[in-house]
C-alpha positions, -999 to +999 in steps of 0.1 A: -485+497-496-517+498-515-511+513-550-540+524-573-536+525-608-548+527-643-547+490-655-560+466-683-592+447-675-579+420-701-547+414-680-550+378-665-552+382-630-577+409-634-597+392-663-598+361-633-612+386-610-640+396-631-649+372-644-659+360-605-675+392-603-698+381-631-707+347-621-715+357-586-737+384-602-753+359-620-756+336-594-773+364-569-799+383-595-820+372-620-800+377-654-819+409-665-808+428-638-769+420-639-757+450-650-716+442-640-694+446-674-669+420-688-634+427-693-642+437-729-668+464-721-650+478-694-621+487-719-645+512-738-630+546-742-658+561-718-645+539-690-614+544-668-603+513-650-584+512-621-567+485-600-556+485-562-524+462-556-496+458-530-467+445-544-478+438-576-509+416-558-544+420-576-566+431-542-596+453-559-609+471-592-632+497-597-643+516-631-654+550-635-677+559-665-687+589-683-723+592-686-726+633-698-703+661-689-716+666-655-726+628-647-704+598-640-714+564-630-690+538-607-687+505-622-673+471-611-662+476-578-647+443-568-623+432-542-604+399-542-614+371-515-578+378-500-583+416-497-618+419-477-616+433-449-586+454-453-599+483-468-595+479-502-630+488-513-631+519-491-598+531-509-608+525-543-644+541-537-625+570-525-598+572-553-631+569-582-650+601-559-616+620-560-611+613-596-650+620-606-643+656-588-614+664-604-624+657-636-655+682-631-684+657-626-713+672-606-728+638-598-714+604-593-742+573-597-739+536-593-762+507-596-757+476-570-782+449-560-811+447-534-805+414-519-788+406-487-754+399-507-751+435-520-759+447-485-722+453-475-717+475-505-746+495-499-737+503-465-701+514-483-715+534-504-740+553-474-709+556-455-696+577-482-725+602-490-744+582-515-781+581-511-808+566-531-821+579-562-843+574-595-826+552-623-804+569-642-789+569-679-804+536-697-816+520-662-850+512-653-869+504-623-862+471-611-871+456-577-836+441-578-815+474-580-808+500-559-795+531-578-775+557-554-760+591-561-735+613-543-736+651-556-698+668-560 
């Protein structure tokens, strides 16, 4: 059974997954267009970080960053290579959306890439009702970024 729990981004297996995530982001997008956070940034008080595990084995992660009293951002959604195609990303996204609603956020936003590499992520978000929007928070227009939001 897959469980999603608050976790420590510095935990060794999580740190490794986040390092792989950052390496893929820098290999796919120009440095100035990489907005992924490392394990230390994900430890900030404004961020809640979760992992999905099965029998203690890491399957994926995701985070919720508070931007304002009514607005939050999804950060660091990532699934391990061995867990892809098992619905882990869907479960994590549903968990984050539900938690954002429970916390009273009125809007949930995210940034992802425009490259083909990010097409599965964009499809996942679209299937869950996210639509493209202008840049939010401190983001600016970037041809390598797609900004999406979901009213809650």
